[in-house]
C-alpha positions in Angstrom: -28.5 -115.2 -222.8 -30.8 -113.9 -220.5 -33.5 -112.9 -223.4 -33.4 -116.8 -224.6 -33.9 -118.1 -220.6 -36.7 -115.7 -220.4 -38.2 -117.2 -223.5 -37.2 -120.7 -222.7 -39.2 -120.5 -219.2 -42.0 -118.3 -220.3 -40.8 -115.4 -217.8 -39.9 -111.8 -217.9 -36.6 -110.7 -218.6 -36.3 -109.3 -215.1 -37.1 -112.2 -213.6 -34.5 -114.3 -215.9 -31.8 -111.9 -215.2 -32.6 -112.3 -211.2 -32.6 -116.0 -211.5 -29.3 -116.0 -213.7 -27.3 -113.9 -211.0 -28.4 -116.5 -208.3 -27.3 -119.3 -210.6 -24.0 -117.9 -211.0 -23.5 -116.5 -207.6 -24.2 -119.9 -206.0 -22.5 -122.0 -209.0 -18.8 -122.4 -209.6 -18.5 -122.5 -213.7 -15.4 -124.2 -215.1 -13.8 -124.2 -218.5 -12.1 -127.0 -219.9 -9.3 -125.8 -222.2 -9.1 -126.9 -225.9 -6.8 -127.0 -228.8 -3.2 -125.8 -228.1 -4.1 -124.3 -224.7 -5.9 -127.5 -223.8 -2.5 -129.3 -224.8 -0.7 -127.2 -222.4 -3.3 -128.1 -219.5 -3.1 -131.7 -220.0 0.6 -131.7 -219.9 0.6 -129.6 -216.6 -2.1 -131.9 -215.3 -0.3 -134.9 -216.2 3.0 -133.8 -214.7 1.1 -133.0 -211.5 -0.5 -136.2 -211.4 2.2 -138.7 -212.6 5.5 -137.1 -211.2 4.4 -137.6 -207.5 3.4 -141.1 -208.5 6.9 -141.7 -210.0 8.5 -140.2 -207.3 6.5 -141.9 -204.1 7.4 -144.9 -205.9 11.0 -144.6 -205.8 10.9 -143.6 -202.3 9.0 -146.3 -201.0 11.7 -148.7 -202.6 14.5 -146.6 -201.2 12.9 -146.6 -198.0 12.5 -150.5 -197.8 16.3 -150.9 -199.1 17.8 -148.5 -196.4 15.3 -149.3 -193.7 14.6 -145.4 -193.2 11.7 -144.8 -191.1 9.9 -142.2 -189.2 10.2 -138.1 -189.6 13.4 -139.0 -191.1 11.8 -139.8 -194.3 9.7 -136.8 -194.2 12.4 -134.5 -193.4 14.9 -135.6 -196.0 12.1 -135.6 -198.9 9.6 -133.2 -197.9 8.2 -133.0 -201.7 7.8 -136.9 -201.6 5.6 -136.6 -198.5 3.5 -134.1 -200.5 3.3 -136.4 -203.4 2.4 -139.5 -201.0 -0.4 -137.8 -199.6 -1.8 -136.3 -202.9 -2.0 -140.0 -203.9 -3.7 -140.7 -200.7 -5.9 -138.1 -201.6 -6.8 -139.5 -205.0 -7.3 -142.7 -203.7 -9.9 -141.2 -200.8 -11.8 -139.2 -203.2 -12.2 -141.9 -205.7 -13.5 -144.2 -202.6 -15.8 -141.1 -201.5 -17.3 -140.9 -205.1 -18.3 -144.8 -205.2 -19.8 -144.5 -201.6 -21.6 -141.6 -202.8 -23.7 -138.6 -200.7 -23.7 -140.6 -197.3 -22.1 -140.3 -194.2 -19.4 -143.0 -195.6 -18.9 -140.8 -198.3 -18.7 -137.8 -196.4 -15.6 -139.3 -194.2 -13.9 -140.6 -197.3 -14.3 -137.3 -199.0 -12.9 -135.2 -196.0 -9.9 -137.6 -195.6 -9.1 -136.6 -199.6 -9.6 -132.9 -198.6 -7.3 -133.3 -195.7 -4.8 -135.1 -197.6 -4.8 -132.8 -200.5 -3.6 -129.7 -198.4 0.3 -130.2 -198.8 -0.4 -130.5 -202.7 -2.8 -127.7 -202.5 0.0 -125.4 -200.7 2.2 -126.4 -203.3 0.1 -125.1 -206.1 -0.5 -121.9 -204.5 2.9 -121.3 -204.3 4.0 -122.0 -207.3 1.1 -120.9 -209.3 1.1 -117.5 -207.5 4.9 -116.6 -207.6 5.8 -118.5 -211.0 2.9 -120.0 -213.2 0.0 -117.7 -213.3 2.3 -114.5 -214.2 3.6 -116.7 -217.2 0.4 -117.8 -218.1 -1.0 -114.5 -218.0 1.7 -113.4 -220.2 2.0 -116.0 -222.8 -1.8 -116.9 -223.0 -1.0 -120.7 -221.9 -2.7 -122.2 -219.0 0.6 -123.5 -217.2 -1.1 -123.5 -213.7 -1.3 -126.7 -211.4 -5.1 -127.3 -210.8 -5.1 -130.9 -209.6 -6.6 -130.4 -206.0 -9.3 -128.0 -207.0 -10.1 -130.5 -209.9 -9.9 -133.3 -207.4 -12.8 -131.4 -205.3 -14.7 -129.4 -207.9 -14.5 -131.3 -211.4 -12.5 -130.8 -214.3 -11.3 -127.3 -215.6 -10.4 -123.7 -214.5 -12.4 -121.1 -213.0 -14.1 -119.1 -215.7 -12.5 -115.9 -214.2 -8.7 -117.5 -214.3 -9.3 -118.7 -217.9 -10.4 -115.2 -218.8 -7.3 -113.6 -218.1 -5.2 -116.6 -219.9 -7.7 -116.2 -222.9 -7.1 -112.2 -223.4 -3.2 -113.1 -223.1 -3.8 -115.7 -225.9 -5.7 -113.3 -228.1 -3.3 -110.6 -227.7 -0.1 -112.8 -228.8 -2.5 -114.7 -231.4 -3.2 -111.3 -233.2 0.1 -109.9 -232.8 1.9 -108.9 -236.1 5.0 -111.3 -235.3 2.4 -114.6 -234.8 0.8 -113.4 -238.0 3.6 -113.1 -240.3 4.8 -116.6 -238.9 1.5 -118.0 -240.0 1.7 -116.8 -243.4 5.3 -117.7 -243.7 4.3 -121.4 -242.4 1.5 -121.5 -245.2 3.8 -120.5 -247.7 6.2 -123.2 -246.6 3.6 -125.8 -246.2 1.9 -124.9 -249.8 5.3 -125.3 -251.3 6.3 -128.8 -249.8 2.8 -129.9 -251.2 
């Protein structure tokens, strides 16, 4: 990549290397999984985004029916509180994007950041204890990443995806998977 940058910009390889290091040290590069990994990533993101909406909707209707108010709601259903603040974070992030890069946008995006913190705590806990170790073992991105996507854009960090990708390659190239692919091809060819 560095020689092409040097040629494209008409600079020496040393200057291209320095510029590249500067760019990658100040820029977060994300990867959007594709194929079967992309399917699993979308399933996890969908679950993270749709489950809080469903539970919050159900909780609001129950609260209106029972007349429950105040901290009683939060103490009896803490994950609903996490989901409701996450929905608020999405709303304010949306409004901040519309407002743009100005004081109003800054206030809206800051509100989005603050409201996303309870869900970020859930992400850190579940990813750290359960999901990331499984992902790094089986090679499928079973991670919750909604708050990071809300703040930085779609995808996983290159560092995180690299660990998952290495595991996926190891499993894809294993003898068991290769034999399963051969058996599948034989069965598929017989049915055609």
